[in-house]
C-alpha positions in Angstrom: 17.9 -15.6 -18.4 14.6 -13.8 -18.5 12.8 -11.0 -16.8 9.8 -11.1 -14.4 7.5 -8.3 -13.2 6.3 -8.8 -9.7 3.7 -6.7 -7.8 2.7 -8.6 -4.7 4.3 -10.8 -2.0 7.4 -11.3 -4.1 8.3 -7.6 -3.6 9.1 -8.6 0.0 12.9 -9.4 0.2 12.4 -12.2 2.7 9.6 -13.9 0.7 11.6 -13.7 -2.5 14.7 -15.1 -0.8 12.7 -18.0 0.7 11.2 -18.9 -2.6 14.3 -18.6 -4.7 16.8 -19.7 -2.1 18.9 -16.5 -2.9 18.5 -12.8 -2.9 18.1 -10.9 -6.1 17.6 -7.2 -6.7 15.1 -5.6 -9.1 14.3 -2.3 -10.7 11.1 -0.4 -10.1 8.7 -0.4 -13.1 5.0 -0.3 -14.0 2.5 -2.1 -16.2 0.2 0.2 -18.1 -3.3 -1.3 -18.7 -3.2 -3.5 -15.6 -4.5 -3.1 -12.0 -3.6 -5.0 -8.9 -6.5 -6.4 -7.0 -7.5 -9.4 -4.8 -7.1 -12.8 -6.5 -10.5 -14.3 -7.4 -9.9 -17.5 -5.4 -6.9 -16.8 -3.1 -8.4 -13.8 -1.4 -5.4 -13.1 0.8 -3.2 -12.6 -2.3 -3.2 -10.1 -5.1 -3.3 -10.6 -8.9 -3.0 -8.3 -11.9 -6.0 -7.8 -14.1 -6.3 -6.1 -17.5 -7.7 -2.6 -17.1 -6.9 -0.1 -19.8 -7.2 2.9 -17.4 -4.9 1.6 -14.7 -1.2 1.2 -13.9 0.2 -1.7 -11.8 3.3 -0.7 -9.8 6.1 -3.3 -9.1 9.6 -4.4 -9.9 11.3 -6.3 -12.7 13.8 -9.0 -11.7 16.3 -11.0 -13.8 15.5 -14.8 -13.3 16.8 -18.0 -14.7 15.1 -21.3 -15.5 15.7 -22.7 -12.0 14.1 -19.5 -10.5 11.0 -19.9 -12.8 10.5 -23.5 -11.7 10.6 -22.4 -8.1 8.3 -19.4 -8.8 5.8 -21.6 -10.7 5.6 -23.9 -7.6 5.1 -20.9 -5.3 2.4 -19.3 -7.5 0.5 -22.7 -7.9 -2.0 -23.5 -10.5 -4.1 -20.5 -9.5 -1.7 -18.2 -11.4 -0.5 -18.3 -15.0 2.5 -16.6 -16.6 1.8 -14.1 -19.3 4.0 -11.9 -21.5 3.9 -8.2 -20.8 5.9 -5.0 -21.6 6.5 -2.5 -18.9 6.3 1.3 -19.1 10.1 1.4 -19.4 9.9 -0.9 -22.4 11.1 -4.1 -20.7 9.6 -7.3 -22.2 9.0 -9.8 -19.4 6.5 -12.1 -17.9 4.2 -11.7 -14.9 1.9 -14.0 -12.9 -1.9 -13.4 -13.4 -5.0 -15.0 -11.9 -5.4 -18.2 -14.0 -9.2 -17.7 -14.2 -8.7 -14.7 -16.5 
């Protein structure tokens, strides 16, 4: 099991359930030093970007390897997973624009 910070479309219960084929609940959290903005290529979707003066709001979810495989497929090659630590001290991963 691992933890994943989400900030965009995966905050929507219906989207998350469709991607994971199950419903999971998360805890509100934030990433200091990141901002949420439009993806550089997929302009209808957001991404997080490093920005020392900003805070990205989202939720942390507990995920397993099967979930990660589904999420990687959903996020496509236009996102990459990076390791982050939330304001609440949770070590997890999040998806970020793969061009940065």
